[in-house]
mmCIF file of the N, C-alpha and C atoms, coordinates in Angstrom:
data_MODEL
# 
_entry.id   MODEL 
# 
loop_
_atom_site.group_PDB 
_atom_site.id 
_atom_site.type_symbol 
_atom_site.label_atom_id 
_atom_site.label_alt_id 
_atom_site.label_comp_id 
_atom_site.label_asym_id 
_atom_site.label_entity_id 
_atom_site.label_seq_id 
_atom_site.pdbx_PDB_ins_code 
_atom_site.Cartn_x 
_atom_site.Cartn_y 
_atom_site.Cartn_z 
_atom_site.occupancy 
_atom_site.B_iso_or_equiv 
_atom_site.pdbx_formal_charge 
_atom_site.auth_seq_id 
_atom_site.auth_comp_id 
_atom_site.auth_asym_id 
_atom_site.auth_atom_id 
_atom_site.pdbx_PDB_model_num 
ATOM 1   N N  . UNK A 1 1  ? -36.158 11.687 -100.589 1.00 0.00 ? 1  UNK A N  1 
ATOM 2   C CA . UNK A 1 1  ? -37.060 10.639 -100.161 1.00 0.00 ? 1  UNK A CA 1 
ATOM 3   C C  . UNK A 1 1  ? -37.581 10.950 -98.766  1.00 0.00 ? 1  UNK A C  1 
ATOM 4   N N  . UNK A 1 2  ? -38.793 10.527 -98.513  1.00 0.00 ? 2  UNK A N  1 
ATOM 5   C CA . UNK A 1 2  ? -39.402 10.756 -97.216  1.00 0.00 ? 2  UNK A CA 1 
ATOM 6   C C  . UNK A 1 2  ? -39.212 9.539  -96.326  1.00 0.00 ? 2  UNK A C  1 
ATOM 7   N N  . UNK A 1 3  ? -38.783 9.787  -95.114  1.00 0.00 ? 3  UNK A N  1 
ATOM 8   C CA . UNK A 1 3  ? -38.641 8.729  -94.127  1.00 0.00 ? 3  UNK A CA 1 
ATOM 9   C C  . UNK A 1 3  ? -39.900 8.651  -93.285  1.00 0.00 ? 3  UNK A C  1 
ATOM 10  N N  . UNK A 1 4  ? -40.302 7.445  -92.955  1.00 0.00 ? 4  UNK A N  1 
ATOM 11  C CA . UNK A 1 4  ? -41.402 7.220  -92.028  1.00 0.00 ? 4  UNK A CA 1 
ATOM 12  C C  . UNK A 1 4  ? -40.781 6.872  -90.679  1.00 0.00 ? 4  UNK A C  1 
ATOM 13  N N  . UNK A 1 5  ? -40.840 7.795  -89.735  1.00 0.00 ? 5  UNK A N  1 
ATOM 14  C CA . UNK A 1 5  ? -40.195 7.609  -88.437  1.00 0.00 ? 5  UNK A CA 1 
ATOM 15  C C  . UNK A 1 5  ? -41.246 7.757  -87.340  1.00 0.00 ? 5  UNK A C  1 
ATOM 16  N N  . UNK A 1 6  ? -41.355 6.720  -86.506  1.00 0.00 ? 6  UNK A N  1 
ATOM 17  C CA . UNK A 1 6  ? -42.263 6.758  -85.360  1.00 0.00 ? 6  UNK A CA 1 
ATOM 18  C C  . UNK A 1 6  ? -41.479 6.402  -84.110  1.00 0.00 ? 6  UNK A C  1 
ATOM 19  N N  . UNK A 1 7  ? -41.560 7.270  -83.114  1.00 0.00 ? 7  UNK A N  1 
ATOM 20  C CA . UNK A 1 7  ? -40.881 7.054  -81.836  1.00 0.00 ? 7  UNK A CA 1 
ATOM 21  C C  . UNK A 1 7  ? -41.932 6.671  -80.801  1.00 0.00 ? 7  UNK A C  1 
ATOM 22  N N  . UNK A 1 8  ? -41.695 5.570  -80.123  1.00 0.00 ? 8  UNK A N  1 
ATOM 23  C CA . UNK A 1 8  ? -42.557 5.131  -79.031  1.00 0.00 ? 8  UNK A CA 1 
ATOM 24  C C  . UNK A 1 8  ? -41.840 5.483  -77.732  1.00 0.00 ? 8  UNK A C  1 
ATOM 25  N N  . UNK A 1 9  ? -42.508 6.278  -76.888  1.00 0.00 ? 9  UNK A N  1 
ATOM 26  C CA . UNK A 1 9  ? -41.834 6.844  -75.723  1.00 0.00 ? 9  UNK A CA 1 
ATOM 27  C C  . UNK A 1 9  ? -42.779 6.939  -74.532  1.00 0.00 ? 9  UNK A C  1 
ATOM 28  N N  . UNK A 1 10 ? -42.226 7.396  -73.408  1.00 0.00 ? 10 UNK A N  1 
ATOM 29  C CA . UNK A 1 10 ? -43.006 7.750  -72.222  1.00 0.00 ? 10 UNK A CA 1 
ATOM 30  C C  . UNK A 1 10 ? -42.545 9.114  -71.724  1.00 0.00 ? 10 UNK A C  1 
ATOM 31  N N  . UNK A 1 11 ? -43.306 9.675  -70.800  1.00 0.00 ? 11 UNK A N  1 
ATOM 32  C CA . UNK A 1 11 ? -42.967 10.998 -70.247  1.00 0.00 ? 11 UNK A CA 1 
ATOM 33  C C  . UNK A 1 11 ? -41.718 10.967 -69.392  1.00 0.00 ? 11 UNK A C  1 
ATOM 34  N N  . UNK A 1 12 ? -41.424 9.828  -68.775  1.00 0.00 ? 12 UNK A N  1 
ATOM 35  C CA . UNK A 1 12 ? -40.375 9.774  -67.758  1.00 0.00 ? 12 UNK A CA 1 
ATOM 36  C C  . UNK A 1 12 ? -39.072 9.144  -68.241  1.00 0.00 ? 12 UNK A C  1 
ATOM 37  N N  . UNK A 1 13 ? -38.970 8.876  -69.521  1.00 0.00 ? 13 UNK A N  1 
ATOM 38  C CA . UNK A 1 13 ? -37.817 8.157  -70.076  1.00 0.00 ? 13 UNK A CA 1 
ATOM 39  C C  . UNK A 1 13 ? -36.749 9.146  -70.563  1.00 0.00 ? 13 UNK A C  1 
ATOM 40  N N  . UNK A 1 14 ? -35.588 9.203  -69.894  1.00 0.00 ? 14 UNK A N  1 
ATOM 41  C CA . UNK A 1 14 ? -34.556 10.146 -70.334  1.00 0.00 ? 14 UNK A CA 1 
ATOM 42  C C  . UNK A 1 14 ? -33.983 9.801  -71.712  1.00 0.00 ? 14 UNK A C  1 
ATOM 43  N N  . UNK A 1 15 ? -33.916 8.524  -72.057  1.00 0.00 ? 15 UNK A N  1 
ATOM 44  C CA . UNK A 1 15 ? -33.398 8.148  -73.368  1.00 0.00 ? 15 UNK A CA 1 
ATOM 45  C C  . UNK A 1 15 ? -34.374 8.523  -74.478  1.00 0.00 ? 15 UNK A C  1 
ATOM 46  N N  . UNK A 1 16 ? -35.660 8.530  -74.157  1.00 0.00 ? 16 UNK A N  1 
ATOM 47  C CA . UNK A 1 16 ? -36.656 8.997  -75.125  1.00 0.00 ? 16 UNK A CA 1 
ATOM 48  C C  . UNK A 1 16 ? -36.423 10.468 -75.449  1.00 0.00 ? 16 UNK A C  1 
ATOM 49  N N  . UNK A 1 17 ? -36.176 11.251 -74.405  1.00 0.00 ? 17 UNK A N  1 
ATOM 50  C CA . UNK A 1 17 ? -35.905 12.675 -74.589  1.00 0.00 ? 17 UNK A CA 1 
ATOM 51  C C  . UNK A 1 17 ? -34.635 12.877 -75.413  1.00 0.00 ? 17 UNK A C  1 
ATOM 52  N N  . UNK A 1 18 ? -33.606 12.100 -75.111  1.00 0.00 ? 18 UNK A N  1 
ATOM 53  C CA . UNK A 1 18 ? -32.356 12.204 -75.875  1.00 0.00 ? 18 UNK A CA 1 
ATOM 54  C C  . UNK A 1 18 ? -32.590 11.873 -77.352  1.00 0.00 ? 18 UNK A C  1 
ATOM 55  N N  . UNK A 1 19 ? -33.369 10.836 -77.614  1.00 0.00 ? 19 UNK A N  1 
ATOM 56  C CA . UNK A 1 19 ? -33.648 10.434 -78.989  1.00 0.00 ? 19 UNK A CA 1 
ATOM 57  C C  . UNK A 1 19 ? -34.418 11.521 -79.729  1.00 0.00 ? 19 UNK A C  1 
ATOM 58  N N  . UNK A 1 20 ? -35.462 12.048 -79.103  1.00 0.00 ? 20 UNK A N  1 
ATOM 59  C CA . UNK A 1 20 ? -36.268 13.085 -79.758  1.00 0.00 ? 20 UNK A CA 1 
ATOM 60  C C  . UNK A 1 20 ? -35.451 14.362 -79.973  1.00 0.00 ? 20 UNK A C  1 
ATOM 61  N N  . UNK A 1 21 ? -34.592 14.707 -79.018  1.00 0.00 ? 21 UNK A N  1 
ATOM 62  C CA . UNK A 1 21 ? -33.701 15.858 -79.207  1.00 0.00 ? 21 UNK A CA 1 
ATOM 63  C C  . UNK A 1 21 ? -32.758 15.622 -80.383  1.00 0.00 ? 21 UNK A C  1 
ATOM 64  N N  . UNK A 1 22 ? -32.223 14.412 -80.494  1.00 0.00 ? 22 UNK A N  1 
ATOM 65  C CA . UNK A 1 22 ? -31.338 14.061 -81.605  1.00 0.00 ? 22 UNK A CA 1 
ATOM 66  C C  . UNK A 1 22 ? -32.070 14.221 -82.942  1.00 0.00 ? 22 UNK A C  1 
ATOM 67  N N  . UNK A 1 23 ? -33.285 13.704 -83.022  1.00 0.00 ? 23 UNK A N  1 
ATOM 68  C CA . UNK A 1 23 ? -34.064 13.812 -84.259  1.00 0.00 ? 23 UNK A CA 1 
ATOM 69  C C  . UNK A 1 23 ? -34.356 15.278 -84.579  1.00 0.00 ? 23 UNK A C  1 
ATOM 70  N N  . UNK A 1 24 ? -34.769 16.039 -83.565  1.00 0.00 ? 24 UNK A N  1 
ATOM 71  C CA . UNK A 1 24 ? -35.061 17.468 -83.765  1.00 0.00 ? 24 UNK A CA 1 
ATOM 72  C C  . UNK A 1 24 ? -33.831 18.221 -84.256  1.00 0.00 ? 24 UNK A C  1 
ATOM 73  N N  . UNK A 1 25 ? -32.681 17.976 -83.626  1.00 0.00 ? 25 UNK A N  1 
ATOM 74  C CA . UNK A 1 25 ? -31.452 18.682 -83.987  1.00 0.00 ? 25 UNK A CA 1 
ATOM 75  C C  . UNK A 1 25 ? -30.995 18.353 -85.402  1.00 0.00 ? 25 UNK A C  1 
ATOM 76  N N  . UNK A 1 26 ? -31.378 17.173 -85.892  1.00 0.00 ? 26 UNK A N  1 
ATOM 77  C CA . UNK A 1 26 ? -30.982 16.765 -87.233  1.00 0.00 ? 26 UNK A CA 1 
ATOM 78  C C  . UNK A 1 26 ? -32.084 16.982 -88.263  1.00 0.00 ? 26 UNK A C  1 
ATOM 79  N N  . UNK A 1 27 ? -33.148 17.661 -87.871  1.00 0.00 ? 27 UNK A N  1 
ATOM 80  C CA . UNK A 1 27 ? -34.222 18.002 -88.798  1.00 0.00 ? 27 UNK A CA 1 
ATOM 81  C C  . UNK A 1 27 ? -34.994 16.799 -89.311  1.00 0.00 ? 27 UNK A C  1 
ATOM 82  N N  . UNK A 1 28 ? -35.086 15.757 -88.488  1.00 0.00 ? 28 UNK A N  1 
ATOM 83  C CA . UNK A 1 28 ? -35.771 14.535 -88.895  1.00 0.00 ? 28 UNK A CA 1 
ATOM 84  C C  . UNK A 1 28 ? -37.195 14.564 -88.341  1.00 0.00 ? 28 UNK A C  1 
ATOM 85  N N  . UNK A 1 29 ? -38.174 14.581 -89.235  1.00 0.00 ? 29 UNK A N  1 
ATOM 86  C CA . UNK A 1 29 ? -39.573 14.592 -88.817  1.00 0.00 ? 29 UNK A CA 1 
ATOM 87  C C  . UNK A 1 29 ? -39.950 13.209 -88.299  1.00 0.00 ? 29 UNK A C  1 
ATOM 88  N N  . UNK A 1 30 ? -40.759 13.197 -87.244  1.00 0.00 ? 30 UNK A N  1 
ATOM 89  C CA . UNK A 1 30 ? -41.179 11.922 -86.661  1.00 0.00 ? 30 UNK A CA 1 
ATOM 90  C C  . UNK A 1 30 ? -42.540 12.074 -85.996  1.00 0.00 ? 30 UNK A C  1 
ATOM 91  N N  . UNK A 1 31 ? -43.191 10.951 -85.802  1.00 0.00 ? 31 UNK A N  1 
ATOM 92  C CA . UNK A 1 31 ? -44.425 10.886 -85.035  1.00 0.00 ? 31 UNK A CA 1 
ATOM 93  C C  . UNK A 1 31 ? -44.079 10.328 -83.666  1.00 0.00 ? 31 UNK A C  1 
ATOM 94  N N  . UNK A 1 32 ? -44.534 10.988 -82.626  1.00 0.00 ? 32 UNK A N  1 
ATOM 95  C CA . UNK A 1 32 ? -44.270 10.537 -81.255  1.00 0.00 ? 32 UNK A CA 1 
ATOM 96  C C  . UNK A 1 32 ? -45.522 9.860  -80.711  1.00 0.00 ? 32 UNK A C  1 
ATOM 97  N N  . UNK A 1 33 ? -45.381 8.593  -80.301  1.00 0.00 ? 33 UNK A N  1 
ATOM 98  C CA . UNK A 1 33 ? -46.482 7.857  -79.696  1.00 0.00 ? 33 UNK A CA 1 
ATOM 99  C C  . UNK A 1 33 ? -46.122 7.622  -78.230  1.00 0.00 ? 33 UNK A C  1 
ATOM 100 N N  . UNK A 1 34 ? -46.889 8.227  -77.344  1.00 0.00 ? 34 UNK A N  1 
ATOM 101 C CA . UNK A 1 34 ? -46.642 8.095  -75.909  1.00 0.00 ? 34 UNK A CA 1 
ATOM 102 C C  . UNK A 1 34 ? -47.390 6.855  -75.412  1.00 0.00 ? 34 UNK A C  1 
ATOM 103 N N  . UNK A 1 35 ? -46.654 5.769  -75.193  1.00 0.00 ? 35 UNK A N  1 
ATOM 104 C CA . UNK A 1 35 ? -47.278 4.509  -74.793  1.00 0.00 ? 35 UNK A CA 1 
ATOM 105 C C  . UNK A 1 35 ? -47.767 4.557  -73.345  1.00 0.00 ? 35 UNK A C  1 
ATOM 106 N N  . UNK A 1 36 ? -47.322 5.544  -72.602  1.00 0.00 ? 36 UNK A N  1 
ATOM 107 C CA . UNK A 1 36 ? -47.806 5.740  -71.237  1.00 0.00 ? 36 UNK A CA 1 
ATOM 108 C C  . UNK A 1 36 ? -49.263 6.196  -71.269  1.00 0.00 ? 36 UNK A C  1 
ATOM 109 N N  . UNK A 1 37 ? -49.618 6.967  -72.281  1.00 0.00 ? 37 UNK A N  1 
ATOM 110 C CA . UNK A 1 37 ? -50.974 7.507  -72.413  1.00 0.00 ? 37 UNK A CA 1 
ATOM 111 C C  . UNK A 1 37 ? -51.846 6.675  -73.349  1.00 0.00 ? 37 UNK A C  1 
ATOM 112 N N  . UNK A 1 38 ? -51.243 5.773  -74.114  1.00 0.00 ? 38 UNK A N  1 
ATOM 113 C CA . UNK A 1 38 ? -51.978 5.006  -75.120  1.00 0.00 ? 38 UNK A CA 1 
ATOM 114 C C  . UNK A 1 38 ? -51.725 3.509  -74.938  1.00 0.00 ? 38 UNK A C  1 
ATOM 115 N N  . UNK A 1 39 ? -52.510 2.845  -74.076  1.00 0.00 ? 39 UNK A N  1 
ATOM 116 C CA . UNK A 1 39 ? -52.274 1.427  -73.805  1.00 0.00 ? 39 UNK A CA 1 
ATOM 117 C C  . UNK A 1 39 ? -52.466 0.531  -75.030  1.00 0.00 ? 39 UNK A C  1 
ATOM 118 N N  . UNK A 1 40 ? -53.302 0.944  -75.956  1.00 0.00 ? 40 UNK A N  1 
ATOM 119 C CA . UNK A 1 40 ? -53.484 0.152  -77.178  1.00 0.00 ? 40 UNK A CA 1 
ATOM 120 C C  . UNK A 1 40 ? -52.195 0.173  -77.994  1.00 0.00 ? 40 UNK A C  1 
ATOM 121 N N  . UNK A 1 41 ? -51.577 1.339  -78.121  1.00 0.00 ? 41 UNK A N  1 
ATOM 122 C CA . UNK A 1 41 ? -50.303 1.445  -78.839  1.00 0.00 ? 41 UNK A CA 1 
ATOM 123 C C  . UNK A 1 41 ? -49.224 0.656  -78.109  1.00 0.00 ? 41 UNK A C  1 
ATOM 124 N N  . UNK A 1 42 ? -49.240 0.684  -76.776  1.00 0.00 ? 42 UNK A N  1 
ATOM 125 C CA . UNK A 1 42 ? -48.261 -0.076 -75.989  1.00 0.00 ? 42 UNK A CA 1 
ATOM 126 C C  . UNK A 1 42 ? -48.400 -1.565 -76.274  1.00 0.00 ? 42 UNK A C  1 
ATOM 127 N N  . UNK A 1 43 ? -49.616 -2.038 -76.337  1.00 0.00 ? 43 UNK A N  1 
ATOM 128 C CA . UNK A 1 43 ? -49.869 -3.451 -76.618  1.00 0.00 ? 43 UNK A CA 1 
ATOM 129 C C  . UNK A 1 43 ? -49.403 -3.822 -78.023  1.00 0.00 ? 43 UNK A C  1 
ATOM 130 N N  . UNK A 1 44 ? -49.690 -2.964 -79.009  1.00 0.00 ? 44 UNK A N  1 
ATOM 131 C CA . UNK A 1 44 ? -49.245 -3.216 -80.395  1.00 0.00 ? 44 UNK A CA 1 
ATOM 132 C C  . UNK A 1 44 ? -47.725 -3.237 -80.478  1.00 0.00 ? 44 UNK A C  1 
ATOM 133 N N  . UNK A 1 45 ? -47.079 -2.361 -79.719  1.00 0.00 ? 45 UNK A N  1 
ATOM 134 C CA . UNK A 1 45 ? -45.624 -2.293 -79.719  1.00 0.00 ? 45 UNK A CA 1 
ATOM 135 C C  . UNK A 1 45 ? -45.031 -3.605 -79.210  1.00 0.00 ? 45 UNK A C  1 
ATOM 136 N N  . UNK A 1 46 ? -45.556 -4.121 -78.115  1.00 0.00 ? 46 UNK A N  1 
ATOM 137 C CA . UNK A 1 46 ? -45.054 -5.384 -77.562  1.00 0.00 ? 46 UNK A CA 1 
ATOM 138 C C  . UNK A 1 46 ? -45.301 -6.524 -78.549  1.00 0.00 ? 46 UNK A C  1 
ATOM 139 N N  . UNK A 1 47 ? -46.449 -6.521 -79.210  1.00 0.00 ? 47 UNK A N  1 
ATOM 140 C CA . UNK A 1 47 ? -46.737 -7.556 -80.208  1.00 0.00 ? 47 UNK A CA 1 
ATOM 141 C C  . UNK A 1 47 ? -45.765 -7.474 -81.379  1.00 0.00 ? 47 UNK A C  1 
ATOM 142 N N  . UNK A 1 48 ? -45.417 -6.260 -81.784  1.00 0.00 ? 48 UNK A N  1 
ATOM 143 C CA . UNK A 1 48 ? -44.545 -6.074 -82.952  1.00 0.00 ? 48 UNK A CA 1 
ATOM 144 C C  . UNK A 1 48 ? -43.094 -6.423 -82.660  1.00 0.00 ? 48 UNK A C  1 
ATOM 145 N N  . UNK A 1 49 ? -42.622 -6.068 -81.451  1.00 0.00 ? 49 UNK A N  1 
ATOM 146 C CA . UNK A 1 49 ? -41.185 -6.196 -81.179  1.00 0.00 ? 49 UNK A CA 1 
ATOM 147 C C  . UNK A 1 49 ? -40.850 -7.205 -80.089  1.00 0.00 ? 49 UNK A C  1 
ATOM 148 N N  . UNK A 1 50 ? -41.845 -7.564 -79.292  1.00 0.00 ? 50 UNK A N  1 
ATOM 149 C CA . UNK A 1 50 ? -41.585 -8.443 -78.162  1.00 0.00 ? 50 UNK A CA 1 
ATOM 150 C C  . UNK A 1 50 ? -40.898 -7.735 -77.010  1.00 0.00 ? 50 UNK A C  1 
ATOM 151 N N  . UNK A 1 51 ? -40.799 -6.423 -77.090  1.00 0.00 ? 51 UNK A N  1 
ATOM 152 C CA . UNK A 1 51 ? -40.099 -5.616 -76.087  1.00 0.00 ? 51 UNK A CA 1 
ATOM 153 C C  . UNK A 1 51 ? -41.063 -4.612 -75.444  1.00 0.00 ? 51 UNK A C  1 
ATOM 154 N N  . UNK A 1 52 ? -40.887 -4.399 -74.144  1.00 0.00 ? 52 UNK A N  1 
ATOM 155 C CA . UNK A 1 52 ? -41.724 -3.428 -73.449  1.00 0.00 ? 52 UNK A CA 1 
ATOM 156 C C  . UNK A 1 52 ? -40.999 -2.109 -73.202  1.00 0.00 ? 52 UNK A C  1 
ATOM 157 N N  . UNK A 1 53 ? -39.680 -2.099 -73.321  1.00 0.00 ? 53 UNK A N  1 
ATOM 158 C CA . UNK A 1 53 ? -38.909 -0.899 -73.015  1.00 0.00 ? 53 UNK A CA 1 
ATOM 159 C C  . UNK A 1 53 ? -39.050 0.185  -74.067  1.00 0.00 ? 53 UNK A C  1 
ATOM 160 N N  . UNK A 1 54 ? -38.701 1.386  -73.670  1.00 0.00 ? 54 UNK A N  1 
ATOM 161 C CA . UNK A 1 54 ? -38.682 2.533  -74.578  1.00 0.00 ? 54 UNK A CA 1 
ATOM 162 C C  . UNK A 1 54 ? -37.349 3.246  -74.416  1.00 0.00 ? 54 UNK A C  1 
ATOM 163 N N  . UNK A 1 55 ? -36.913 4.015  -75.381  1.00 0.00 ? 55 UNK A N  1 
ATOM 164 C CA . UNK A 1 55 ? -37.604 4.263  -76.638  1.00 0.00 ? 55 UNK A CA 1 
ATOM 165 C C  . UNK A 1 55 ? -37.435 3.106  -77.625  1.00 0.00 ? 55 UNK A C  1 
ATOM 166 N N  . UNK A 1 56 ? -38.440 2.995  -78.457  1.00 0.00 ? 56 UNK A N  1 
ATOM 167 C CA . UNK A 1 56 ? -38.357 2.124  -79.616  1.00 0.00 ? 56 UNK A CA 1 
ATOM 168 C C  . UNK A 1 56 ? -38.754 2.975  -80.807  1.00 0.00 ? 56 UNK A C  1 
ATOM 169 N N  . UNK A 1 57 ? -38.038 2.804  -81.895  1.00 0.00 ? 57 UNK A N  1 
ATOM 170 C CA . UNK A 1 57 ? -38.264 3.644  -83.065  1.00 0.00 ? 57 UNK A CA 1 
ATOM 171 C C  . UNK A 1 57 ? -38.439 2.767  -84.286  1.00 0.00 ? 57 UNK A C  1 
ATOM 172 N N  . UNK A 1 58 ? -39.475 3.063  -85.058  1.00 0.00 ? 58 UNK A N  1 
ATOM 173 C CA . UNK A 1 58 ? -39.683 2.379  -86.322  1.00 0.00 ? 58 UNK A CA 1 
ATOM 174 C C  . UNK A 1 58 ? -39.296 3.351  -87.427  1.00 0.00 ? 58 UNK A C  1 
ATOM 175 N N  . UNK A 1 59 ? -38.296 2.947  -88.218  1.00 0.00 ? 59 UNK A N  1 
ATOM 176 C CA . UNK A 1 59 ? -37.816 3.779  -89.323  1.00 0.00 ? 59 UNK A CA 1 
ATOM 177 C C  . UNK A 1 59 ? -37.973 2.980  -90.601  1.00 0.00 ? 59 UNK A C  1 
ATOM 178 N N  . UNK A 1 60 ? -38.925 3.408  -91.423  1.00 0.00 ? 60 UNK A N  1 
ATOM 179 C CA . UNK A 1 60 ? -39.158 2.752  -92.708  1.00 0.00 ? 60 UNK A CA 1 
ATOM 180 C C  . UNK A 1 60 ? -39.323 1.238  -92.552  1.00 0.00 ? 60 UNK A C  1 
ATOM 181 N N  . UNK A 1 61 ? -40.019 0.831  -91.476  1.00 0.00 ? 61 UNK A N  1 
ATOM 182 C CA . UNK A 1 61 ? -40.304 -0.577 -91.258  1.00 0.00 ? 61 UNK A CA 1 
ATOM 183 C C  . UNK A 1 61 ? -39.270 -1.347 -90.456  1.00 0.00 ? 61 UNK A C  1 
ATOM 184 N N  . UNK A 1 62 ? -38.157 -0.700 -90.098  1.00 0.00 ? 62 UNK A N  1 
ATOM 185 C CA . UNK A 1 62 ? -37.103 -1.350 -89.307  1.00 0.00 ? 62 UNK A CA 1 
ATOM 186 C C  . UNK A 1 62 ? -37.155 -0.803 -87.885  1.00 0.00 ? 62 UNK A C  1 
ATOM 187 N N  . UNK A 1 63 ? -36.921 -1.675 -86.899  1.00 0.00 ? 63 UNK A N  1 
ATOM 188 C CA . UNK A 1 63 ? -36.995 -1.281 -85.492  1.00 0.00 ? 63 UNK A CA 1 
ATOM 189 C C  . UNK A 1 63 ? -35.622 -0.977 -84.913  1.00 0.00 ? 63 UNK A C  1 
ATOM 190 N N  . UNK A 1 64 ? -35.576 0.062  -84.083  1.00 0.00 ? 64 UNK A N  1 
ATOM 191 C CA . UNK A 1 64 ? -34.381 0.414  -83.314  1.00 0.00 ? 64 UNK A CA 1 
ATOM 192 C C  . UNK A 1 64 ? -34.794 0.424  -81.848  1.00 0.00 ? 64 UNK A C  1 
ATOM 193 N N  . UNK A 1 65 ? -34.122 -0.371 -81.036  1.00 0.00 ? 65 UNK A N  1 
ATOM 194 C CA . UNK A 1 65 ? -34.398 -0.403 -79.598  1.00 0.00 ? 65 UNK A CA 1 
ATOM 195 C C  . UNK A 1 65 ? -33.416 0.508  -78.885  1.00 0.00 ? 65 UNK A C  1 
ATOM 196 N N  . UNK A 1 66 ? -33.936 1.362  -78.002  1.00 0.00 ? 66 UNK A N  1 
ATOM 197 C CA . UNK A 1 66 ? -33.082 2.244  -77.228  1.00 0.00 ? 66 UNK A CA 1 
ATOM 198 C C  . UNK A 1 66 ? -32.628 3.458  -78.024  1.00 0.00 ? 66 UNK A C  1 
ATOM 199 N N  . UNK A 1 67 ? -31.700 4.191  -77.431  1.00 0.00 ? 67 UNK A N  1 
ATOM 200 C CA . UNK A 1 67 ? -31.140 5.388  -78.051  1.00 0.00 ? 67 UNK A CA 1 
ATOM 201 C C  . UNK A 1 67 ? -29.864 4.987  -78.773  1.00 0.00 ? 67 UNK A C  1 
ATOM 202 N N  . UNK A 1 68 ? -29.951 4.864  -80.095  1.00 0.00 ? 68 UNK A N  1 
ATOM 203 C CA . UNK A 1 68 ? -28.836 4.393  -80.918  1.00 0.00 ? 68 UNK A CA 1 
ATOM 204 C C  . UNK A 1 68 ? -28.717 5.293  -82.153  1.00 0.00 ? 68 UNK A C  1 
ATOM 205 N N  . UNK A 1 69 ? -28.093 6.482  -81.985  1.00 0.00 ? 69 UNK A N  1 
ATOM 206 C CA . UNK A 1 69 ? -28.036 7.453  -83.085  1.00 0.00 ? 69 UNK A CA 1 
ATOM 207 C C  . UNK A 1 69 ? -27.395 6.901  -84.358  1.00 0.00 ? 69 UNK A C  1 
ATOM 208 N N  . UNK A 1 70 ? -26.377 6.056  -84.223  1.00 0.00 ? 70 UNK A N  1 
ATOM 209 C CA . UNK A 1 70 ? -25.720 5.517  -85.418  1.00 0.00 ? 70 UNK A CA 1 
ATOM 210 C C  . UNK A 1 70 ? -26.664 4.625  -86.213  1.00 0.00 ? 70 UNK A C  1 
ATOM 211 N N  . UNK A 1 71 ? -27.413 3.787  -85.520  1.00 0.00 ? 71 UNK A N  1 
ATOM 212 C CA . UNK A 1 71 ? -28.376 2.912  -86.213  1.00 0.00 ? 71 UNK A CA 1 
ATOM 213 C C  . UNK A 1 71 ? -29.490 3.746  -86.839  1.00 0.00 ? 71 UNK A C  1 
ATOM 214 N N  . UNK A 1 72 ? -29.959 4.762  -86.124  1.00 0.00 ? 72 UNK A N  1 
ATOM 215 C CA . UNK A 1 72 ? -30.991 5.639  -86.675  1.00 0.00 ? 72 UNK A CA 1 
ATOM 216 C C  . UNK A 1 72 ? -30.498 6.262  -87.978  1.00 0.00 ? 72 UNK A C  1 
ATOM 217 N N  . UNK A 1 73 ? -29.298 6.824  -87.960  1.00 0.00 ? 73 UNK A N  1 
ATOM 218 C CA . UNK A 1 73 ? -28.741 7.454  -89.173  1.00 0.00 ? 73 UNK A CA 1 
ATOM 219 C C  . UNK A 1 73 ? -28.610 6.446  -90.308  1.00 0.00 ? 73 UNK A C  1 
ATOM 220 N N  . UNK A 1 74 ? -28.209 5.214  -89.983  1.00 0.00 ? 74 UNK A N  1 
ATOM 221 C CA . UNK A 1 74 ? -27.997 4.217  -91.035  1.00 0.00 ? 74 UNK A CA 1 
ATOM 222 C C  . UNK A 1 74 ? -29.303 3.792  -91.695  1.00 0.00 ? 74 UNK A C  1 
ATOM 223 N N  . UNK A 1 75 ? -30.419 3.921  -90.992  1.00 0.00 ? 75 UNK A N  1 
ATOM 224 C CA . UNK A 1 75 ? -31.703 3.503  -91.551  1.00 0.00 ? 75 UNK A CA 1 
ATOM 225 C C  . UNK A 1 75 ? -32.431 4.611  -92.302  1.00 0.00 ? 75 UNK A C  1 
ATOM 226 N N  . UNK A 1 76 ? -31.984 5.841  -92.129  1.00 0.00 ? 76 UNK A N  1 
ATOM 227 C CA . UNK A 1 76 ? -32.642 6.961  -92.800  1.00 0.00 ? 76 UNK A CA 1 
ATOM 228 C C  . UNK A 1 76 ? -32.260 7.007  -94.267  1.00 0.00 ? 76 UNK A C  1 
ATOM 229 N N  . UNK A 1 77 ? -33.262 7.246  -95.114  1.00 0.00 ? 77 UNK A N  1 
ATOM 230 C CA . UNK A 1 77 ? -33.017 7.398  -96.551  1.00 0.00 ? 77 UNK A CA 1 
ATOM 231 C C  . UNK A 1 77 ? -32.494 8.803  -96.804  1.00 0.00 ? 77 UNK A C  1 
ATOM 232 N N  . UNK A 1 78 ? -31.448 8.870  -97.556  1.00 0.00 ? 78 UNK A N  1 
ATOM 233 C CA . UNK A 1 78 ? -30.849 10.181 -97.843  1.00 0.00 ? 78 UNK A CA 1 
ATOM 234 C C  . UNK A 1 78 ? -31.480 10.800 -99.069  1.00 0.00 ? 78 UNK A C  1 
# 
């Protein structure tokens, strides 16, 4: 099954880097949206989650706030 994974991040966020490294190391494909460079995406993110912090990850329609590898793994379809 294919997972739909989108990471919302910024250039200066160390937890964003940790999350993307985790996904890369586990062979998980994802789309990276840099909200620092895309204010429209940043606005949509706040509307969707009510949160301004990053990283935020949407996995198959479910949101993960912050760097939470266990939650990410639990939401991925095997």
